[in-house]
N, C-alpha and C positions, 0 to 999 in steps of 0.2 A: 807760454802758450795759454790758450783758453782753459785747457784741461788742468794745468798747474794752478792757475788762478782759482778755479773752482775748488780744487783740492785744498788750497791754502785757506779759502773762505770757509770751507767745512771744518777745518782744524781750528780756525779762529772762533767759529760758532761753538765748537765743542768746549774750548777753554772758557769762552764767555759764559756758557751754561754752568760750567764747573764753579765759577765764581758767583753764581746766582744764589737763590734761596733754597737750594736742594737740601741743605742740612740745617736750615733755620727751623728746627723742630721745637714744639712746645708740648708739655704734658697736657693730657686732656683734663677737662673740668672735673671729671669723675674722681680724680686724685684728691682735690680739695673737698669734694663732697664726702668722700670716705672718711676723711679726718674730722669732718663736722659730725658725722654719725658716731664715730668713735668717741669724740668729746662728750656727746650727750650720754652715751652708754657709760662712760667712766664717771660722769656726774651722778648717774643713777646707781653707781656702786659696782659696775662691772669691772672685773680684773682679768688679765690674761690667763688663759687656761680654764676659766669658768665657763664650762660648756653646757651643762645640763641643770635642769630644775626637776627633781623627782624622776630622773631617768629620761626626761624629754629635753630636746634643745630649748634653751631659754630664748625669750624674745630678743634679748640683747645679742645672743649668739647668732640668731637668724638674721637680724638687721645688719650685723657686722659682716657676716658671710656673704649676704646679698650685695652689700656696698662694695666689698673687696672684689667680688666676681665682676661686678659692673665696671670697676676701675680696671681690672685685668683685661676684660674684653675691649675696653676703650683704648688700652695700651697696644693691643695687637698690631694695628696698622703701622705705628712708629717702630715697634720692635721688628716687624717683618721688613720694613724699609731699610733699617740699618743692616739686618742680616743679608739682604739682597745686595747692598752696596759695598759691604765690607771687603770682600775679596778683590773687587775691581779697584777700590780706592787704595788698598795696600799695594796692589800691583803697580798702579800709576805712581804712587809715592816712591816705590823702590826703583822705578825707572826715571825718576825726576820729571814726570809728565803732568804733575798737578802743582798749582801754586801753593805757597806757604799758607796763604789766607784760606784756601779751600781745604787744605789738610787740617789746619787748626779747627775750622768749622766742622769738619767731619769728626775729629777727635772729641770735640766738645759734645756733639750730638751723641756719639757712641758712648761716652762716659755717662752722660745723663740717662740714656736708655738702660745701660748696664746697672746703674745705681737703682733705677726704678724697678728693674727685674728682681734685684736682690731685696729691695725694700718690701715688695709685694710678698716675696717668699717669707721674709721675717714676720710680716703681719699675719700671714696665713698660719704660721706655727703658733702665734699668740692666740689666734682665734680657736684653732684646733691643731694640737701637736701632730706633726707628720703631714699636714695638708700641703706644705711647701713642695713636697715631692711631685704632686700631681696638679697643683693649682693652674700652672701655665698650660698644661695639656688640656685640662678641662676648659679653660678659657678659649683656647684655639678651636676646640670642638663646638662650643657655643657660638663663637664668632662665625665659623663656617656655616653653622646651621642658620644663624640670623641672616647671613649674606645670601644663602640659598633661598630663604623665605622671601627676602627682599627682591631677588632676581625673579622668583616665581610671581611675586606680586606685580613686578614691572611687566613680565611676560603676559600676565593676565590682563593688565591694563592696556597693553599694546593690542592684544587679541580682541579685547572689548572695543577699543577704538576702531580696529579694523572691521569688526562685525557691524558697528554703527555705520562706518563708511560704506561697507558693502550693502547694508540695508538701504541706506540713502541712495546709493547708486542704482540698486534694483528698483527703488521707488521712482527715481528720476527716469530710468530706462522704460519703466512701465508707462509713466506719464507721456514720455516721448513717443512710445509706440502707439498709445491711445490717441495722441495728437496727430500722429502720422496717419492712423486709420481714419480719424475724423476728417483730416485734410483731404485724404484720398476720396472719401465718400462725398465731401463737399465739392471737390473738383468734378466728380462724376455728375453730381446733381446740377452744378453750374453749367457743365458741358451739355447736359441733356436739355436744360432750360434754354441755353443759347441755340441748341439745334432746333428745338421747337419754335423758338422766337424767329429763327432764320427761316424755318419752313413756312411759318405763318406769313412772314414778310414776303417770301417768294410767291406764296399762294395769292396773297392780296395783290401783289404786282401783276401776277398772271390774270387775275380776275379783272383788275383795272384795265390791263392791256386788251383783254377780251371785250370789255365794255366799250373801250375806245374804238376797237375795230368794228364793233356792231354799230356804234354811233356814226362812224366814218362811212360804213356801207349804207347805213340808213340815209345819211345826208347825201351821199352820192346818188342813191336811188331816187330820192326826192328831186334832186337837181336834174337828173336825167329825164325824169317824167315831165318836168316843167318845160324843158327844152323841146322835148318831143311834141308836147301839146302846142307850144308856140309855133313850131315848124309846120304842124298840120293846119293850124289856124291860119 
């Protein structure tokens, strides 16, 4: 039946998507950037656990901490992605509902992300002992804060665009209203001009008609007088 065909098509699409690039994940550029910063710091003489200079955080410590937090924040989307998909993929695999290719793709992505999570923790403890316990929670807080700011900025941009559009519409409406008023006045003036012109035309025609009637009477009167004179003569 049509309903069965539709259901089969949906199932095919589901499995087709499973074999797509859903787990073709890559680590962010911030990972390599962190190791570049670490390499420079080590060249300058920094060693793991070297936190302070005279009781204050050293320049190397600050640079490494910032670079690692940037890396950690950049990792959040792929970590969250694997966390979201994990339960579903394990259930599909246990029920033999995903392909071997897809399962291997998921496993590779999950192993890569797990290794990255542990590596960040290890680096955090090198920079500052004990930081590994809270580094991911801090990164999630920063990530959410940045996301919120981004959404606020988008919201403000949309509101600004709407305000510009509303202002333009108000200006267009004002121009249209002014044009309508102008057209109405013009129509009124044109109608009055036409009425006056028509009245003048009618008046002129009446005057001409009156003139013609006078001429006609005059001519008739002259003609009548001549006839009378001839008759008497």
